[in-house]
N, C-alpha and C positions, 0 to 999 in steps of 0.2 A: 555445539550444533543444536539448534532448536528446530523441531518440526512442529509447526503450529497449524491451527485451524482458524481461518477467517470465519467468524460466526454469523456473517450477514444472512445466510439462508435460515438461520435460527433466531432471527431478531424478534420473533414473536414469543420466544421462550422467556419467562420471567428471569430477570437478571440474576437473582440469587440461586436459580435452578440451573443456570448455564454451566457452571464448573462441573457438576456431577454428570451432565449430559456429555460434555466434551471428554471427560475421563472414560465414560462408557463407549465412546466412539474410538478410543485407542490413542488419544492425544494427551500430552502433558503440558501443552502450551496453547494459549489463546492469543490470536491477534484480535483485539477489540475494535472492530470497525464501527462506523457510525450506527447508532440506534436511537430511537426517539426518546427513550427514558435515560439516556446516558449522555453521549455527545452526538447530537443530531447534525445532519448536513447543514452547513452554512449558518448555524445559529448558536446561541450561547448554550453551554452545558445545562442539562435539566436535572442533574443528579446533585444531591447534597452530600457533604462529607460524612455524615452519619451513615448514609447508605453505602458510600464507598467503603467504610470500615466493615460493614456487614458483608459486603461482597468479598472483601479481602479474607474474612473468616471462612466464607464458603469456599473460596479457592484453596485455602489451607486444608480444609476438611476433605476436599476432593483430591488433593495432591496435584493440583494444576496451577500453573503460573501464567501470568500475562506477559508475553514477550514485547508487546508494544500496544499503544493506543493510536488510533488513526483519526485524523481530522481532515475535513474538506471545508475550507473557508476561502472567502474572496479577498485574500490578503494581497492579491495583485490587481485588484479592481473588479469591475471596469471603472468605477468611480471612486473618488476620495471618501465619500461617506461609507461606502461598502468596505473600503480598505480599513478605515478607522474602527468600524464595528468588528471586523475580523480580528484586528489586533487585540481589542478588548476580550473577544471570545477566546483567543488563543492563550492569553494570560491566565484565564480561569481554567482552561484545559490543562495547562502546565501544573496549576495548583491541584487539580483533581488527580492528575497522573502521579504527582509527588506523594499525595496522600495514599494512593494505591500501592506505592512502593515500586513503581515501574519506571526505570530510568530512560525509557525510549518512547518517542512519539514519531509518527511519520505523516507526511502530507504530500499532496499534489502541488505543483507550482501554481495551477489555476491561471487566471488571466484570460486574454483573448488572443487566438492565433492571428487574427487580422490586425491586431494592434500590438505587435511584439515589443516594440521599443517603449511605448507608454506602459504596457503591462510589466515589463522588466523593471522600469524605473520605480513603479509602485511596489513591486516585490522587494527591491533593494531597500526602499524606505521602511517597509514593514520589518524586513530582516534586521536592519540596524536598530530599530526600536525594540525588537524582541531578543536580540542576541544576549544582552545582559540578563534577561529573564531566564533563558536556557542555561546560561553559564552559572548563575547563582543557585539555580535549582539542581544543577548537576545532571541535566537531562540531555540525552543525545537526540538530535533531529536527523531524520532520514527523509530524503526528498525523491519524489517520483515524477517523471514526465508522463503526463496522461494525454490520451487523445483529446484534442480540443483545448489544451493548455497553450500558453504563449510559447512554450518550448515543447516540442513533441519528439524530435529526433534524439535518439539515445546518446549518440556521441556528443552532440551539443549540450545536452543536459549534464553529462559528466563534466564537460568543460566548465559549465556554470558552477557546479558543486565544487570543483577543484579550485576555481577562481575565488570562491568565498573563503577558502583556506582556513577552516576552523577544525580543530581536532575532534570536536564533538558533532561534526556534520558528516553524514554518509549518503550513499546512493542506493535507491531501491530499484531493482530490475524487475519488471512485471512481464512475465513470459507471454500472457495473452495479448499484450500490446506490442509484441515483437514487430509486427508488420506495419504498425504506425510509427515505430521508432527507426525504421529503415530496413528491417528484415534480417539484419546480421546479428542475431542474439549472441553467439559465441564471441564475435568481434567486440561487441559492446562490453561484455563481461571482462574480456582481456584488457580492453582499453581502460576500464574503470579500475581494475586491479583491486587493491585493498580498500578502495572506496565503496565497493559493493558490500553492504552490511545486511541486506534484506532482499529476499526474492519472493515475489508472488508467483505461485505455480498454478497454471491452468492452461488449457489448450485453446487454439483458435484457428480459423481458416484464414488464408491469405486473401484479403479482400481485393488485392491487386491482380489476382489471377484472371485467366480468360480475357486478356486484353482489357481488364477493368470492368468486365461484364459479369463477373461471378455474382455480384449483388447489383440489382438494378433498382435505383432509387429515383422516384419521380418527385418533383420535376428534375429533368436532366441538369447536371451541374450543381446539385445539392452539396453543401459542405458537411453533411452528416458524417460522423465517424462511426464506422460499423466494425464491431468485433464481438467475440464471444468469450465466456469463461467456462470452458468445457473440461471434462475429465481428460487426463493425459491419455493420448491415443485416439481421441475423437476428432482431432484437427490436424494441422500441418506444422506445428512448432517443432523445431529441431532440438528436442530434449537431449538426445545423445550428445550433440555438440555443446549445448549450453551447460550441461552437468560436467562434461569433460573440462570445459573452460573454468568452471567454478573450482574444480579440483586443482587445476593448474595454478590459479591465483591464491590457493590456500584458504578458500572461503570457510568461515566458521561462524556465520551469523544465523539468521532465521530463515527457514524455508517454510513458506506458508501456503497451505492448500486454499486456493481462492476461487473455487467454483461457484458460480451463481446460477447456472442454467437449469438445475434439476431440483427445484424446491419440492416437487412431488415425490422425489426419491432421495432426499437430502442425506439421510443416514447412510444409505448404500453408497452414495457418491463420496461421502466423507471417509468412510472406511476404505473404499477403493483407492482414494488419493493418498491416504496414509500408507498403504501398502506399496503403491507405485513410487512414491517419493523415497521410501526406505530402500527399495530395490536400487534406485539410482545412487543413493548415498553409499550403499554397500559395495558399489563398484570402485569407489575411490581407494 
């Protein structure tokens, strides 16, 4: 079991100082989410392998490991040019990850929800091109349905991962996206079973509440996806049920604190999340 910190709220901290900071916050693992000087959103990695090696030494010195790197690329479109560039970027991401000694990457499905069939077709094309890259590098891929992806429902995303049928492929469950995935967090975890390899842990409110009027977005009918990444206990996610389901399926992957809401008190938030995740784990 790995309890990790998504370091996005600390993306302004110099890369080589990040391991020491994470250790001071009480974590032994980092989920390396996109940052401008490493693997940015939608673009080619900005880091060279010499810097990766220096970062690896800083990790060793701090006694901290990286449980996964995360990329967000347009490998499902919306167009063929974007897809091809994303594939090129991901090949370099795998190279960087391999140099870092981390055998796990994770990604969103991306694509467009209003174009699900076309997006899925582009995703499968990219996956087929990249599968030999992941296999030869010995890198595990974990996939997450994200609000505004071509697949958002948690059960359908599990079906898609299962249908790809690769031993090195797993499912990421993101608790703050629970209400965009259908609302049944424990059910999705049980349905995924041993495919659940990674969990992003943060709280959120149910945007569907109050007859859909909990959040009022203008103009009416907007397709904006609204959610939060709050500290456990600040929203409405059923953590008792989700953690119980994780225990039932024998989960032994990464639990990652993924709060983005409190940059002005990010150290306090990170320490609180470490404590609360551990409390749930101790109940198993």
